N, C-alpha and C positions, 0 to 999 in steps of 0.2 A: 609120612602123609598119614593123615587122619582117615578113618574108614567111615563112609558116610551109608547109613540106612535112612530111607524112605518111608514113614507110614502112612497110613488112613484111618482114624480110629471115630467111629460114630459114639455118640455119649452112651457112655456106660462101658463101653469097649476097654484096654487094657493091653500094655504092651510090658514085656520084663525089662527092666534097666539093668540089672544087675542080679546074676543068680549062683549060688553056692551050696553046698551040703547043708540042710534044714535051714537053708536062708534065700528068702525072694524078695526084690523089690520091684514093683510094678509103677507105671505112669497109666493114671484111668482119665479120659477126656470127662470132664464133667458138665461141658456144656456152657452157655452162655447166660448167666443170671441179670444180665443187662446187654444193651445192644453195643455198650462199650468196652465190655468186660467179658473174659474168657475165663474158664477153670481147669484145673487139671486137679486130683487126687494125688497123691502118694501113698501108695500102700507098702507097709514092710510087714516081714513074716519071717518067724525063726521059732523053728518048730512049732509048740500050740499056742505061740503068743503072737499076736499081730496089732500093727496100730495104722493109722492114717492120718495125714491132715491135707484140707484143700487149700492151692494156692490161688489165688486171682492176680490177672493180669490185664493192663489196658490193650484193648483191642488192636493197637497200632503198635504194640510191642513185638516186633519179629524176631529176637533174639534173645534166647534166654539160656542160663546156664542152670542146671540141677545135677546136684550129686558127680559135680565134676564133668559134666559132658555138657556140650554146645547143642543146645534146639534152633532151630532154623525153622519158624513159621510160615508154610508156604500159602496157606489160604484157611480161615477160621469163619465158619458158620454155626449158627444154634443146632445144628445136629451133626456137624461133623467139621473135623479139623486136620490137615495134612500137614505134616512136619517131617523134618528130615534132622537123624542125629549124628554128632561129629563126634566121633570119639578119640 
């Protein structure tokens, strides 16, 4: 049975996706650059090295798969997003 976690993020806030020893992967809500598009930033940190990239999705896209985890978008607006992880 999948474990479900519900999150609510404001623009710029993040939640960890995977953690390890000297390794961190986070999901950041980057807002809505357009009324029909919302964006997440994925950040990866390992030791002193890090990288990030933005992902853009249509506002009517309510199911995503990121890093082998399923996200169900419950509500999205320019300032906040509510979603559920299914691991």
